[in-house]
Steps between C-alpha positions, in 0.01 A plus 500: 500500500644830400365744757657801322320418168175560678581812697778699330285619205304716742810664633646559149212745433607682816836580340683285757851375413592138513689563833203689655250228395725233644533706812126537538463118482781422745445812721175350632724252668802715626776304646854537633747298295565149646868521426649819659782667319838457654593861471276800484685795352340820614525790259371780734320715248124569512363480145132523565247590770143402548339701789734441787643182347847508338647281231881443477690439184618172664136374503467538120845352436411197709170444337656532153784247591233247619301541168826481300566160663150390398531628156857568388554770236239752633552853379594763756174687408320229701612699803231749413241218539673388823483848655136536397423172667683603828302832497175310461613280803577814694154645406341200675730523807446869540114473467513219751670740748249776416222250581662406830538138398716353779746219502613381846854421578398151594365452144835624342693274738281201430549536119877565546529189725305303255716589199837468670406179681411348150853599382666363813305167467656467149839545672414250776499764748867592459520882574871513439444377142221756471742773592771376264241479221334836542776690667284593793341325797132417499431791743684740274305378202180542671598862586578550141168381376272612786386828330453311161276245683299766674433672176412171330239427771363846471451466128354150537251632752405786299434301195308239700275779625450632158440166313351264746138633431518478131264232353410398152155451357402249228437798260842624564647168441314471170613858394860414594492181285350687207770761517765250432581476123408159353858429396623583854283246668709238681495141396433279807640159514288215620459534874324319780367532851515217752430414856667271725454292822835407663487222774777421714547161671479478872796373684447193727557530876770237467706708248448804718650321794803381296567859390462628851748248640751586229498860560505449875828301448649769294414777747661291783817449298531888465381609844646225718770336296620840354505377140523763224164647402601587153651161418179321622275730321697442175477124538150457637276801461226456248473857414707492173554886481641547847667161536768596237594792734507302820137584581557875453179695413663841464332819632120517504241740626175438684246347263766274308428182688190290568347609842638214717849536368501881534360501855785269599786676329404837629482371853863369499800675635817512299650148443219340688362176353125452511309199600350284221206658329258376232387703203324397177846409357592248778714520817762772568733639757646837450804693612498879499845620383448879464239775552492844344201713579195326375703248299632164623760265356449127587580141401288202542482130435188357346378142501188410305283199579511256207206462279457130437357328198194416709448869570526586137245238396257623760533858375458391147181306574358798703545735196346238254192487733483879478519491126203251488295721731566807269418304179176364663399863598505397874735784566625803311862548396520815707367335810738208464777756478404639857470156634804320359755736334798646673426828671848650440470496127380828327238307300322398837371860553396522129259195510782295348568729218867524411632847446757596240733737691674608180192687377286512815223305346369140498595454135798285392652464148633148427855618542437650843404151651750243623503192271315272761215753543473549117478137417264432786260765356575443128219237419232649742199703386376794709333366814683166502714371779844346461630184621626508868874535466799529728635832556814653661441807719741785493632374834600169329222311680287247310122553445222431258301738289180511302460777221192620336519694165282800534546658149689460181532748211660443158755751354303802390513878452383692809126536508262618767304173520797281601730742652288743684678454831848563353383799296321643799827474702693689227219756458515573875874540503467726193240709679731534810790595286309767304358631824839514662663659194239778490534548877874544462459753210259705712724503810797601284301808367422597860846457643826694482737306283858616409741323267870597459588668171719203396187320411357779292530292192250250639171591325279356779683693771572834326209668663643439846844660409539856658122528583 
């Protein structure tokens, strides 16, 4: 699906450059770059002003450098578009301040923590490596980006307040569709919607006891016999990710772990080893190795009770009976989802419908499905159920699933009958963008904007030079 094909024509008639049109699309979802520049060269020269907001030459140079990496060979004239884009960003931020939109320090810190914790996790919590890589400590980098983060949050909040109430009517959807030239209508591949019931085998009490005895023995070897935690974790822990690192989980903030695990780890003192706890993953014991503010670094050993062949057969038989009940109309698929499917799957809260997170819809093209799912659905007609098949959960655990094909379309040109939901989504985004564009133009006419004479050759900025 080419989103730009559907929405850019409207903006071309507004005399927007390619850069501004692209900015209007992406600016609805402002972000701080995930990879921070190792050096930030500050050229202390103010080249523009929006109300009380200043724009430095360094900001334009940084944005241009970033664009150049994405598209080598860009002309220096693109800096005109870059500055125009930054001016529009400052318009939003300045208006947010005029409207007394507030961002708390706690919100800023939470976002900074989230972003830098994510970077640290990729580095296995190694702050010395972080410092070597970025040339600054985590604390110094947070200080460097604190104002950027505050402005980003201000702009996001301003945009949300402006756009959250915008809705689209069927008449507007139809008008939007009719405004698209026939030769610009996208060609949709065959796509499908499907639902799932995922049923996980229950572990027998005998296997639970075996796992508990094994982890009890491992804890005793560490606590009483003083064996090396990391060595035993590497050899015996059944958490494949952390076992390779001696059980080390790296730094994590509240909300990162399942409730039982989190309650335990946050109650520990440094180097303390917990009692054995049970979570949905199995049995653990945990050692807290470091605490920094609201973040903890811990290591653990996990032992999972084994699922036996008997457990698997019982689970499969249960789901086969569920399939029979659905096919005989004794129970609806949606009700079966609530009774039998795993509650921690996103589909559970969507009546079993599986969501495509690439396009935020429930439609999947054939090449967006994994091979097993595609071939399971391949021979079904809408409304039919699949065979009950074995399924591996993201955690690596075995389960069974039953799929239902909800809809299937053939390759076709976009049309309102088959693609109303998709077109309505694009129409709504187009309406938001048009409203937002017009809002910015109105604010620009009302605000004091100054641009340095060095940008006098930029046609779209000349009116702001020496006003």
